[in-house]
C-alpha positions as CSV (number, residue, x, y, z in Angstrom):
1,X,-48.9,20.0,-100.4
2,X,-49.5,22.1,-104.0
3,X,-48.7,21.9,-107.2
4,X,-45.2,23.0,-107.3
5,X,-44.5,20.3,-104.8
6,X,-44.3,22.5,-101.4
7,X,-45.9,21.9,-98.2
8,X,-49.5,23.8,-97.5
9,X,-49.5,26.0,-94.2
10,X,-51.6,22.6,-92.6
11,X,-49.2,20.7,-93.9
12,X,-46.1,21.6,-92.6
13,X,-47.4,22.0,-88.9
14,X,-48.3,18.2,-89.0
15,X,-44.6,17.9,-90.1
16,X,-43.5,20.6,-87.1
17,X,-46.1,18.5,-84.7
18,X,-44.5,15.1,-86.0
19,X,-40.4,16.5,-85.2
20,X,-41.7,17.7,-81.9
21,X,-44.0,15.3,-81.0
22,X,-40.6,12.6,-82.0
23,X,-38.2,14.5,-80.1
24,X,-40.5,14.8,-77.1
25,X,-40.2,10.7,-77.6
26,X,-36.5,10.5,-77.2
27,X,-36.6,12.7,-74.2
28,X,-39.4,10.3,-72.3
29,X,-37.4,7.7,-73.1
30,X,-34.3,8.5,-72.2
31,X,-36.0,9.9,-69.3
32,X,-37.6,6.6,-68.8
33,X,-33.9,4.3,-68.8
34,X,-32.5,6.9,-66.8
35,X,-35.1,6.5,-64.7
36,X,-35.0,2.4,-64.7
37,X,-31.2,2.9,-64.3
38,X,-31.8,4.8,-61.0
39,X,-34.3,2.5,-60.1
40,X,-31.4,-0.4,-60.8
41,X,-29.0,0.9,-58.7
42,X,-31.1,1.5,-55.7
43,X,-32.1,-1.8,-55.9
44,X,-28.4,-3.7,-55.4
45,X,-27.9,-0.2,-52.6
46,X,-31.1,-2.1,-51.3
47,X,-29.5,-5.7,-51.2
48,X,-26.2,-4.0,-49.9
49,X,-27.8,-2.9,-46.9
50,X,-29.6,-5.7,-46.4
51,X,-26.8,-8.0,-45.7
52,X,-25.0,-5.2,-44.2
53,X,-27.7,-5.6,-41.4
54,X,-27.9,-9.6,-41.2
55,X,-24.0,-9.1,-40.4
56,X,-24.3,-6.3,-38.0
57,X,-27.2,-8.2,-36.5
58,X,-25.6,-11.5,-36.3
59,X,-22.4,-9.7,-34.8
60,X,-24.5,-8.0,-32.4
61,X,-26.1,-10.7,-31.3
62,X,-22.7,-13.3,-31.0
63,X,-21.7,-9.9,-28.6
64,X,-24.8,-10.2,-26.5
65,X,-24.7,-13.9,-26.2
66,X,-20.3,-13.6,-25.5
67,X,-21.4,-11.0,-22.7
68,X,-23.9,-13.0,-21.4
69,X,-21.3,-15.8,-20.7
70,X,-19.4,-13.7,-19.2
71,X,-21.3,-12.3,-16.7
72,X,-23.0,-15.9,-16.2
73,X,-19.5,-17.2,-15.7
74,X,-18.4,-14.0,-13.0
75,X,-21.5,-15.1,-11.3
76,X,-20.9,-18.8,-10.9
77,X,-17.1,-17.7,-9.9
78,X,-18.9,-15.1,-7.2
79,X,-21.8,-18.0,-5.7
80,X,-19.1,-20.5,-5.6
81,X,-16.8,-18.4,-3.2
82,X,-19.4,-17.1,-1.3
83,X,-20.2,-21.1,-0.8
84,X,-17.0,-21.6,0.1
85,X,-16.8,-18.5,2.3
86,X,-19.9,-20.4,4.3
87,X,-18.8,-23.4,4.4
88,X,-15.9,-22.2,6.2
89,X,-17.3,-20.1,8.5
90,X,-20.2,-22.2,9.2
91,X,-17.3,-25.0,10.1
92,X,-15.5,-21.9,11.8
93,X,-18.9,-21.0,13.9
94,X,-19.5,-24.7,14.5
95,X,-15.9,-25.6,16.0
96,X,-16.4,-21.8,17.9
97,X,-19.6,-23.0,19.0
98,X,-17.7,-25.8,20.4
99,X,-14.9,-24.3,22.3
100,X,-17.6,-22.2,23.9
101,X,-20.1,-24.4,25.1
102,X,-16.8,-26.2,26.5
103,X,-15.8,-23.1,28.3
104,X,-19.1,-22.2,29.8
105,X,-19.3,-25.9,31.0
106,X,-16.1,-25.4,32.6
107,X,-17.3,-22.3,34.2
108,X,-20.0,-23.6,35.7
109,X,-18.3,-26.4,37.1
110,X,-15.3,-24.3,38.2
111,X,-18.4,-22.2,39.9
112,X,-20.2,-24.5,41.5
113,X,-16.6,-25.7,43.0
114,X,-16.6,-22.8,44.7
115,X,-19.5,-22.2,46.2
116,X,-19.5,-25.4,47.7
117,X,-16.3,-24.7,49.4
118,X,-17.2,-20.9,50.0
119,X,-21.0,-20.2,50.5
120,X,-20.8,-16.9,52.7
121,X,-18.0,-15.8,49.7
122,X,-20.9,-16.6,47.1
123,X,-23.3,-15.4,48.6
124,X,-22.1,-11.5,49.1
125,X,-20.8,-11.6,45.5
126,X,-24.1,-12.3,44.4
127,X,-26.3,-9.7,47.0
128,X,-23.5,-7.3,45.8
129,X,-24.6,-8.2,41.8
130,X,-28.1,-7.5,43.1
131,X,-27.3,-4.0,44.4
132,X,-25.6,-2.7,41.7
133,X,-28.7,-4.2,39.5
134,X,-30.7,-2.5,41.1
135,X,-28.9,0.7,41.6
136,X,-28.4,1.1,37.1
137,X,-31.8,0.2,36.9
138,X,-32.6,3.1,39.1
139,X,-31.1,5.5,37.5
140,X,-32.8,4.3,33.8
141,X,-36.1,4.9,35.0
């Protein structure tokens, strides 16, 4: 300061610089506060996303388990039906084979009786069947 109470040019520059610096620091503090608020909001958003993700993951797991249970139930039902069908076919085939065996036994018994009663006729039938088989085998060669 000079004798009149005025600032000299050096002092004016310092005062001006302090004013600019205090403006800059206010601006920096405002930006810092805004950045802090943005960071806080991002953290809240991240927590919300984690909660949503956990819920979606749990629902997907429940859905997958439900789907697996439904598929397993359907496969068990199909397996039971196949087993019942196989069991039914088995008993039907056993019955059919028993009937076929009985029919074969009856036919053999009847042929034996007829051959015993008419031996020449049986011999003629056997020769005729042999000739037919011989003719058929020559055509295929």
